[in-house]
N, C-alpha and C positions, 0 to 999 in steps of 0.2 A: 249202303250207298244206292243213292235214287238219282239217273239219268234221262232226260227228256232228248229226243230225235225227233225229227223236224224233215219230211224228205215232202219232193215236190216232184209230177212229169208234167209233159206237156206233149201231147199228140197232134198234130193233123191226121185231119179223117180224109178219107179218101177211098171211092166209089169201088167196086168189087174187093176190097179185104173184108177179112173177117172182125168183126167188134169181140176183145176179149175182153173183160175187167173182172179182177180178182180169182183170174183161172175159170171163167165159166165163159160160154160164148153166149152173148146176147144176140137177138133177131135186129138186124138193120140192116139194114142195104149201104152201107160205109163202117170202115173198118180203120184202127189204127196203121199210119203209115211209122214204122221203125226197122232197127235191126235186128231184134228179138221179134219174135210174137206181136210187140208192140202193146202188150199188160201194161196201160199206166200206172193203176191200180197199184198193183206187184210192184211196179219200178221205183213208187214214191214211198210204196212201204218199207221193203229193201232200204231204199235211201235211209226213212227215218230210223229203223233196225240198226244200221251202220254208222251214225252217226251220234246216235246214244251211245253207243260200245265205242267208239274213236278209232273204230276201228279202220274205215275204209269210205269208198261212194263205189257205186254202182257201176259208172264210167272205167275209174280205175279198177275194178275186179273183173267184169268183162267191160273191155274192151269195144267201140264198134267199128275200131280199125283191125280188131282178130275176126277173121273170118270163121273161128270156131263158133264161134255166136251168133251170129248171121241165121234168125229166122227160132234162135235157142228159145224153149218154153220159160216164160221168165218164173212161171213154178219153180221148176230145176235151179233157175237163179236162186229166188228167195233161199232154199232151202240149203244151198252150198254157202249161203253167206247167212244162214244163221245158225247153222253148225258151226262157222268161224267163231261166232258170239258166244254162243251157247259152251263152246270149249273154253271160255273165257273164266266164266262162271256167270256170265248175265243169267236172267231171270227175268219173263214178261207178263206186265204186271197186267200194260191193256196198249192198244191200240185204236185210234178215234183216225177217222178218213171221211175226206168231200169230195164229191167227185162234180166239175163241173161237165156238164154235158146236155146240150137241149133236146135231144131223141139219142136212144129210149127214156124213158121212165125206167127211172133204176128201182124203186119199190118194190114191184112184184118181184125182182130176184135177188133182194137184200140176204131176207134169210139165206137163201142158196152162196151169194157170194160170202156172208161172213162167215158159212160155214166151212165153204172152203179152204180161205185163208186159215184157219185155225187150225185144218186135218193138218194142211203145209207144215204150221207153227206146232202142230201137237201139243196147243193149248185149247182150253176151254171156249167156245163159244162166245162165250159171253166178258170175255175179254178181247171179244175184235165187235167195233162198230161203223157204218156209213152211212152218208145221209150221200144226199144229191140235193143239185141246184142247179137252175138252166142258165143261158146268161139275156132272160126275157127279151128275145131274139136282138140281143146288141154284141156286136163284137164279134170275134172268129167264135166263139160258143156257141152265141145266138144265134149266126147264119150256117151252124151244125158244120162247121171247117172245122173243128181240132176241139180235146178232150180235157181237163187240166184237173189233176189232182192235186188233192195236199193229204199230208198224210203225219201226224204226230205219234208220240210212242213214249210207255215210260216203262223202261226195265229196271232192276235190285241186283245187288251184288250184296253178299255179306259182307 
């Protein structure tokens, strides 16, 4: 059996916050505004995986109304969700992601981000891929006000 999952996340960017994508801190003067650490990439990946397994979504498992998740490490949240998924017998085939952000450029950090996600999921680095797009100076992305991420995954099960 094969199942595809789609994840999406969108966070405002604000000065004085730390920009974290895929568990990696990126040098920038703005970061994500969010209940947890705001890592939009790991949030989208978590939702894609949970959706493919038909189990839940990140907001249900780790609700922002619950103070225990305030400032939480999104890598830890991903690993908790991944354990639920693998306990049901699902195997990761691959994850592909698009990050929409005007700055900073993601390409210099792509390998480090992919490696970190692979480490969090105990899978091969070749199973994870990310790419980035700018807003071409248009809209919230182009004005450096937000980051948006889409993630798709393929899971398999015998």
